[in-house]
Each structure stands twice: as C-alpha cells, then as structure tokens.
N, C-alpha and C positions, 0 to 999 in steps of 0.2 A: 504495500500500498504505498506512494507516494507522500511525503508534506504535507502534499496540501489536497489530501481527497477528503473526497464530500465525509459525512459523518456516517460511520458504521448504523445498518439497521439493528435500534434493541428495541427494549419492551415500548410500544406507542405512546402516547400523552395526547389530548387531547389540547385542542387551542381553545378552548374553553375554561380548564382544569385549569392555563395558566393564565390564564384573566383572569378565574374567583378567587386565586394564591393572590396574583400582582392585589388584588381590588383589598383582599384582606387586609394587605403587607401595607397600602397605600393607609387605609381607615388605621389599622393602627399609629403608623407615624402620626397621621392627624390626632389622634389622639394622646398621647406621649407629648404633641410640640402646645397643648395644652397648658400643659406642666414647667417643660423644661424645655428651654427655649436655644435653640441654635444645634448643633453637635446631632446633625444629620447622621453626619458618617458614623458617626461612636451607633448612632437608634440601628441603622443599617446592619452592623457587622454585628449585634448582637442578637437580631431579630438573623443573619442567617446564621449565627451558634443553633439560635432553638430549631430552627429547619432542619437540620441536621445532624439532629439530637449528639450535639457538641456541646463544650464550655468553654468559658472565654472571662479569660483576668484583663479589670480593667484597671488603668496604674493613668492614676494622675496625684497632683498635688490638693489637703484636703481644701474644702469651702465646693468645687468643680461640681457640686450636685452629682454624684457617683450614686449614693444606694436612692437617694430621690427618687434619681433616672428607674433604676431596679427594682423598686417601689413600683411604682408609677405604671410602672409596663405589666408586674404581676395585678395591679389593675384591671391592667386596657386585658388580659392575658382570660381575670377571672378560671381563674386556676387555685390551688394553695400554695398560699407563700408561709417561708420561714424566716424567719432576718435571725445571724448567730455573729454575737460580734465577739472575736477571737480575740483572747488575754492568755498573759503568760501563763496565768493558773486555770485553765480549761482540758480536761480530759477527755480521752475516745466515749467514753461512756454517757459524757453530757452530749452530745454529740448523734452518737446511733442506738443511743438507748438503750436499757439498763432492763432485767430483771425485780421485783420486786417481793418480798411476802405477802404473801393477803390472808385473813384468815375467816372462812364462812363464816356468819356469826350463825348461825340456823344447827349445822354439826361440829365448828370448833378443827376441823381439817386449817392445815395449813397446805398449800400451793404455792408458785410460783404462779407469779405473772409478769408481761412482760409489756412496760412502760412506753412505746416506742419515743429518738428524740426529734428534733426536730429536721432531721435530714428525708423526715417519711413527708415529707410535700412534693411540689409537683416547679416549685422553682424557690433557692435553695441559694438565699444572699447570704458569702461568706464575704464577709465587712472586716477586712485588715488582716487576709488569712496568712500573714507573714508576721504574725504579734503570737502564732500560741505554742507550743513546743512540737519540735517535727516527728514524733510519735499522736499528737492532734493529726496533724500536717495526714501526716502516713495514714490516720484513717479517711480521712477523709477524700484523702486520691484515692483510698484505694475504692472508694462505695462512687466515686466519681467513672473506675473504670469499670466494676461489677455491674456497678448500679444494683448492689444489692450487700446485706452487712450479715455480718452472722455476729452472733450473743446467744452466749449459753449453753453452746455446740450447734445450734440451729438459726438455718440460714435465710434468712428473708428478704423479699424480692420490695424492692423501692416501686414507690409508683412511677406509673409514664403517663406521660411521657415527665421525664426529668430528666430536670440543667439545675447546673452551679454556674452562676457569678460571681467573682470571687473582685475583690477589692485590696490595694496593694498605694501604699504612697511609698512614692519611693526618695524619698530626704531623709527623714526620720527614721535611719537602720539602730542606735544605742535599743537594747535590750527587744532588739527584730532577732527573728531565724529564717531568713532569704529563702524562698524555694532555691533546691534545688536542680538543678538542666534538665536529672531526668524528671522531676517531678512539673515543673515550666511546659514539658512535653506533651503532659498528659491533658494542657488547653490546649483547643485549636487554635483559638487567636492572644495572642495580646495587645488588646486595646489602648490606647497611649492617650488621652483624653488630656485636653490643649485647654487652654485660657479663650474667651470669651472675645466676640470684635470689640471694638467698638458701644456700637449701635448695640450687640448681643447684650453687651452688661448695663449699657442706658436699661433697656425694655427689661433686663431680672431685679436690677434697681426698683421698678416703676410697677413690677406684680408684689414685688415682697411688698408695697407700703399701700398694697387694697388687697384688707381681710376676704371678700369675698371671691379670690381666683374660682375659677374650675377644676373639678377634676375630672379625671380622664374613666370614663365609661369603658363597661363588660364588653369587646367586639368579638372577642374568637374564645372557643372551650377547649377542654382534649381533646377532641374528637376533631374538630376543624385544626389544630393543629400537630395530630398526626396524621392526616387525612394531607396536610401540607410537603409534611417530610415527606411522605408516597411521594405526592407528583415533585417533587425533590433530585430525590434517589431513580427514578423512572428519565429524568431530563438526560438525553443523544450527545456525547462526548466523542468529540470522530481522534483517529490514529495520534492525529497533526495535534492533538492536542495535549494526548499525551505524553508523546515526546518533549512539549515543549515543557508541559510539566516535569519530566521527567531532569531536565535539561538543566533549567533552574535547580532546581534542587542540587544534581550534583557540581556543576561548576561551584557550588559553595566549597564543594570540600580539597581543602588545602594538598591534599594525600594523595589525591585523582587526575588521572596524567588529562579529563576533560577540567582540569579547575580552569576558573577565571583565574587571570593573573595575579590582579588585584587582591582576588580570595586570597590565594598563596604568597601575600602580599604583608596583608591586612587581618587570618582571621585566625584563629587558633586551630581550631574545629567547624566544621558542616554543619548544617541540616539533615537529619539521619533521614529513613523513608517514610517514618510518619508525614514528614511535612509533604511527600507528595500525595501521596491522599489524602491529606488535608486539603493542597489544593483544588483537590477533581471537585473533593466535596461542596467545599466552603461556593467553587466557583458557577456548582451547578445550583444554590441557591441566587447568587452570584446575577446571573443571563434571569431565573425565574422571577425574581421583585422587577428588573427590566422587561420584563412580558415575553422574553425570546424566548424561540421555543428549541434549541441545541446549543450548547455549551462553544466559546469562542478563549482565541488566546486570548485576547483580552479582559473575557474576564476573570482568567486565571491571577494575572498584570495586573487586576483590582484587589484580589484579597494576599498578592505575596506578601505586600508589607506588616501584612500582623501576624499572618501564616508563619514569615520567618524570621522575624526582630528578636524573639528566645529564643530562635534554637541555632542560630552562630552565636559563637563568639572572639570578638576583637581582642587581638593581642593586645601586648601593652604599647610595639607600636602605633599602634590605630588609634591605643589611648591616648599617647601620649601628643599624637596631633592632630586631637579632636575627633576623631571622624570615630562616630559610633552605627550601629547594629542598620540604624535606617539607612544613613549614606553606602552601606554595601551595599542593601540590598538591593537603592535604586541604580547604583552599579550593572549590577547586574541584570537587574533587568534591562536596561537598554542597551547590553551586551549582547543578550538573546533574542535572536528575528523570531515573527512572533508570522506564520504562515496562514493566514486567514482567505487569505482570496483573493 
C-alpha cells in the first residue's frame, strides 16, 4: 500500500452518527462556556480523552480554574462525580474503599461489608495528584489502568464509563511526589493550562462580580458517552496515517536509526509504543469532533503535543539552552512530512 493511498475499508460508520456525536460535543462545549472563559483547546482535549476511554493530566499554576472546569464538565455529563483532594497522609484504602465489620442487630452476627471509596464514580477528579505518597499514587494509577480495584481479596469493577482527570501544580515542588515517567505514561494527555488573554481575564473578573451566574445543564449521560466512544473507535484510519504516527514516535528515540538529529542532540529517551497507540486513538476523536469521516495526518499532528510532551525526556543540554519538550515536539512535527493527498 502506498504512502498516499486511501483509507482501507474498516467497520462502516454513518454520517449521521458522526454528526450526532459532533453535535453532542458542541453542546458540551457550549455549556462549559457558561462557566469557563476561553480554554477551548483544553476543553477539547479533555473531551478527546473522555471519548477514547482515556485519562488526562492537567498541569498549570494555581487559579486557572482547572478544578472548576472538571467539576463543571461532570455536571454537564450527568454522571456520578467524585473529587479526591490528594494529601501526604492519604492512604490507598481512602480512595479504593475498605471493608468494615457490621453487626446484624437482630441476630448479633458480624460480617464484613465493603464500603466503596471515591474511585467508584464515572468522573474522578484527582486534585494535586503529586501531593500524595507513591503508594497511594500506585493504587490510583492501577485502578486507572485495570478499571477495577481489589480489596480484601475481592476484585470489584469500577463503573463504566470511568475516567480520571488529574491536576498538578508545576511550581511548588517542596513536599510533593512527582509522578515517575512510567506512571505519567498512563495518561493519554498531559494538558498544559495557560494564562487567559487580556480580554478573557477581564471577562472572568466581570463574571465573578455577578453572583447570579449560569450553571451548565446536563447534556449527555453514560449511555450517550458509550455511544460516542463506539463511533470514535470505528473511525477509519488509512495506512499512511498509521505510518505517519509511527514515524513521529520513532524519530523521538535517540538510539534508533530513524531518530531526528535534533532529538539525538536534545533527548535522553523518546516515546514508547503506547504513544503510537494514543496518537491514533486521540486523532480519531479529533477527527470526529471536526465532523470528518476518517482520520488524516493533520489530526495526528493536532494531538501530538499533548500525547508526546510527557513521554520524552529533554537532556541537560536542552535544559541548559532553555529548550522544552514542547519545542522538541514541534521540531519533530515540522520534520515529518504529511501525506494526506
């Protein structure tokens, strides 16, 4: 198959399915705009994570409405929501749940009863996940990967759909436990939440002075999200798009022959195979949100920064020259030619 060949025949999707999913996404964005000013790209990437049964990590300085954004999203999704405020004394059982002894008042018999933790929800906000010890982080990330928890020797599935949106403060590192690279890899996206523009900040101030602000209304439920996830999974992907995603990832690995010279100079290690899978999955949702019937290389490039930035490691040379992971990803995107015809 040539680099520019048409997408192969896969499970058919109907235009009406894509239109319906695109409409639901637009309605969600409209509801969130009642509470959140700007941050359109951040909102879109969170929705992509949800539509692909994945998880996202939001990184930004305090006061950028990360927590408000996630809680408002939960309101518009009409699904169960729990917020976990991570602290240094939080134990794994505090989030997974625990067994308690209950006595029957009639017979006096005692038995163990499972008390579910806050992980048993559709939407889980893991606030400041880097503030809790590695043992609790590991329990959280295991639940994210396996979508189940084991307590008292009994494995219990988490509700479907299930997704975790975690936040992290990049400034204050004292007394924190930064997530290791292997655990960061569990998040499809690392989303950078930036400062608002001048006009957006003015609107934030004016809205805050109005006590009767609007609240988002429920737009879609668990069944609706599951339907969108099925449509996204069925989006056709051409072989040339798979090749483009593969080339993007492989050229970040300094030890590989295909490595970009820029990556060889500035990276300690590059992205693993999970990055390739995430690029394809995220690009499917990226295409669906735009009403496309198949995935293009442009969709891959559109999601690449948030997929790759936490999966590559700039070396000391890059750090000393002020070159960030985002700078390297942009160089890689510019270096690999697209073949969308």
